[in-house]
C-alpha positions as CSV (number, residue, x, y, z in Angstrom):
1,M,-14.8,15.9,30.3
2,I,-14.4,19.5,29.0
3,P,-13.1,20.1,25.4
4,A,-9.9,22.1,25.4
5,Q,-11.4,24.8,23.2
6,Y,-13.9,25.6,26.0
7,V,-11.2,25.9,28.6
8,K,-8.8,28.0,26.5
9,P,-10.6,31.3,27.0
10,Y,-10.0,31.0,30.8
11,V,-6.2,30.6,30.5
12,K,-4.7,33.9,31.7
13,T,-1.1,33.8,30.6
14,N,1.6,31.4,29.5
15,K,1.1,27.7,29.8
16,S,1.9,25.9,33.0
17,D,0.3,23.1,34.9
18,Y,-0.9,25.4,37.7
19,L,-2.5,27.9,35.3
20,D,-4.1,25.1,33.2
21,A,-5.6,23.6,36.4
22,E,-6.9,27.1,37.4
23,A,-8.5,27.6,34.0
24,I,-10.1,24.2,34.2
25,A,-11.5,24.9,37.6
26,E,-12.9,28.2,36.5
27,A,-14.5,26.6,33.4
28,V,-16.1,23.9,35.4
29,G,-17.7,26.4,37.7
30,R,-19.5,28.2,34.8
31,P,-23.3,27.3,34.9
32,R,-23.7,27.0,31.1
33,M,-20.5,24.9,30.4
34,R,-21.0,22.0,28.0
35,F,-19.4,18.7,28.8
36,V,-18.4,15.8,26.5
37,P,-19.4,12.3,27.4
38,I,-16.6,9.8,27.9
39,K,-16.2,7.3,25.1
40,T,-16.9,3.6,25.6
41,D,-14.4,0.9,24.8
42,D,-16.3,0.0,21.6
43,Q,-16.2,3.6,20.5
44,L,-12.5,3.9,21.1
45,D,-11.9,0.6,19.2
46,L,-13.9,1.8,16.2
47,Q,-12.1,5.2,16.3
48,S,-8.7,3.5,16.3
49,L,-9.7,1.2,13.5
50,H,-10.7,4.3,11.4
51,R,-7.5,6.1,12.2
52,V,-5.3,3.1,11.2
53,R,-7.3,2.7,7.9
54,E,-7.0,6.4,7.2
55,R,-3.2,6.3,7.7
56,W,-2.9,3.2,5.5
57,V,-4.9,4.9,2.7
58,M,-2.8,8.1,3.0
59,R,0.5,6.1,2.7
60,R,-0.9,4.0,-0.2
61,T,-1.8,7.3,-2.0
62,A,1.7,8.7,-1.3
63,V,3.4,5.6,-2.8
64,I,1.1,5.7,-5.9
65,N,1.9,9.4,-6.4
66,Q,5.6,8.6,-6.0
67,I,5.5,5.8,-8.6
68,R,3.7,8.2,-11.0
69,G,6.4,10.8,-10.4
70,L,9.2,8.4,-11.0
71,L,7.6,7.1,-14.2
72,L,7.0,10.7,-15.3
73,E,10.8,11.4,-15.0
74,R,11.2,8.5,-17.6
75,G,8.6,10.0,-19.9
76,I,5.8,7.6,-18.9
77,T,2.6,9.3,-17.9
78,L,-0.2,7.7,-16.0
79,R,-3.7,9.0,-15.1
80,K,-4.5,9.8,-11.5
81,G,-6.0,7.0,-9.5
82,R,-5.0,3.8,-8.1
83,C,-6.9,1.7,-10.6
84,H,-5.0,3.2,-13.5
85,V,-1.6,2.6,-11.8
86,D,-2.7,-1.0,-10.9
87,A,-3.7,-1.7,-14.5
88,A,-0.7,-0.1,-16.3
89,L,2.2,-1.0,-14.0
90,P,2.6,-4.7,-15.0
91,G,2.7,-3.8,-18.6
92,I,5.2,-1.0,-18.0
93,L,7.5,-3.3,-16.0
94,E,7.4,-5.9,-18.7
95,D,8.0,-3.5,-21.6
96,A,11.6,-3.6,-22.7
97,D,11.3,-0.2,-24.5
98,A,10.3,1.6,-21.3
99,N,13.9,2.6,-20.5
100,L,13.7,1.3,-17.0
101,S,16.9,-0.2,-15.7
102,C,16.9,-3.4,-13.9
103,A,20.3,-2.9,-12.3
104,L,20.5,-2.0,-8.6
105,P,23.0,0.4,-7.3
106,E,26.2,-1.1,-5.9
107,K,26.7,-1.2,-2.2
108,K,29.6,0.9,-0.9
């Protein structure tokens, strides 16, 4: 396999399948072209596991930041970091003086 960044210099004009194939053929013919080995099934499985975990961590971070932002609108500040939100959130939810409403909006 050839990485796309090594083929790109050989693309002459706008993108089309024919021009892409021509650029790949020209790149393969170069004597000093570097190729990338094909990944094994185990490598692909590990890569997919890392990608899923990374996406989960990103979404968790986004939710924590959203919670901090919503609480900040109510005048409640929390330090950055998941551990601080995890520690403070139960106490905030139980605090009657926190000015958090328990009513849900009515359905229309």
